[in-house]
C-alpha positions in Angstrom: 138.5 68.8 167.9 136.4 70.2 170.8 137.5 73.7 171.8 136.3 75.4 175.0 135.8 79.2 175.2 135.1 80.7 178.6 132.2 83.2 178.0 130.7 86.3 179.7 127.2 85.2 178.6 126.1 82.1 176.7 125.2 83.5 173.3 126.6 80.7 171.0 129.2 81.8 168.5 128.6 85.5 169.3 129.5 85.0 173.0 132.3 87.3 174.2 135.3 85.4 175.4 135.7 86.0 179.1 138.9 87.4 180.7 139.5 84.5 183.1 138.9 80.7 182.9 138.0 79.9 186.5 135.5 82.8 187.1 133.8 82.7 183.8 130.0 82.4 184.1 129.9 79.7 181.4 131.7 78.0 178.6 131.0 77.5 174.9 132.3 74.2 173.6 132.6 74.0 169.8 133.2 70.7 168.0 135.1 71.7 164.9 134.3 68.5 163.0 130.6 69.4 162.6 130.6 72.9 164.0 128.1 71.9 166.7 128.3 73.7 170.0 127.3 73.2 173.6 126.9 75.8 176.3 127.8 74.9 179.9 127.4 76.9 183.1 130.6 77.0 185.2 130.3 74.3 187.9 133.2 75.7 189.8 132.8 79.5 189.4 132.9 80.4 193.1 136.1 78.6 194.1 138.9 80.0 196.4 141.7 81.7 194.6 144.2 79.1 193.3 141.7 76.3 193.8 140.2 76.1 190.3 139.1 72.6 189.2 138.9 73.0 185.4 137.2 69.6 184.8 134.6 70.3 187.5 134.0 73.7 185.9 133.3 72.0 182.6 131.0 69.4 184.3 133.4 66.6 183.2 132.9 67.3 179.5 135.9 66.3 177.4 137.7 69.1 175.4 140.9 69.1 173.4 141.7 72.8 173.8 140.8 75.9 175.8 141.0 79.4 174.3 141.1 82.1 177.1 142.4 85.6 177.7 143.8 84.7 181.2 144.2 81.7 183.4 145.9 80.9 186.7 149.0 78.7 186.8 147.2 75.9 188.7 144.4 75.7 186.2 146.8 75.8 183.3 148.9 73.0 184.7 145.8 70.9 185.5 144.5 71.3 181.9 147.9 70.5 180.4 148.3 67.5 182.6 145.0 66.2 181.0 146.5 66.7 177.5 144.4 69.8 176.9 146.1 72.6 174.9 145.5 76.2 176.1 145.7 79.2 173.8 145.7 82.9 174.5 142.5 84.5 173.2 142.2 87.9 171.7 139.3 90.2 172.7 136.2 89.4 170.8 133.7 86.6 170.2 134.0 82.8 170.1 133.6 83.0 166.3 136.5 85.5 166.0 138.8 83.5 168.2 137.7 80.2 166.5 138.8 81.7 163.2 142.1 82.7 164.7 142.9 79.3 166.1 142.0 77.6 162.8 144.4 80.0 161.1 147.0 79.1 163.7 147.2 82.8 164.9 146.7 82.2 168.6 149.8 81.6 170.8 149.9 78.8 173.3 149.8 79.8 177.0 152.9 79.2 179.1 153.4 79.8 182.9 155.1 83.2 182.4 151.7 84.7 181.3 149.5 83.2 184.0 147.6 85.2 186.6 149.3 85.4 190.0 146.5 87.2 191.7 144.7 90.5 191.5 144.9 92.1 194.9 147.4 94.7 193.7 147.0 93.9 190.0 150.6 92.7 189.8 152.2 89.3 188.9 152.5 88.2 185.3 148.9 88.3 184.4 148.4 88.2 180.7 146.0 91.1 180.8 147.5 93.3 183.4 
């Protein structure tokens, strides 16, 4: 399984999981079969609000799951439409969140916890 983690900085397994999918500077993709990893710069980081293109952000790299602290409804629906599972990350590193997902301790994202915008910090954002 290939799991994608949006990251503040690309530091391998010690990368801190970033608070948002679309505006993350980069992504750490871990293949759980052989524990290899790939670091990818976000190819869609400077998109207009609500216009995130997740597969463009990942440079077309295939993933099975995304682990992120917060995500917009559009990006969530686009990922799910591609058969990609999305899980709610906890604060911490890729390694810490990878351990939690392997232990089945991360919840799946649903639309009620997606970001609705941040102009006034309202709207069901998971980290508001």
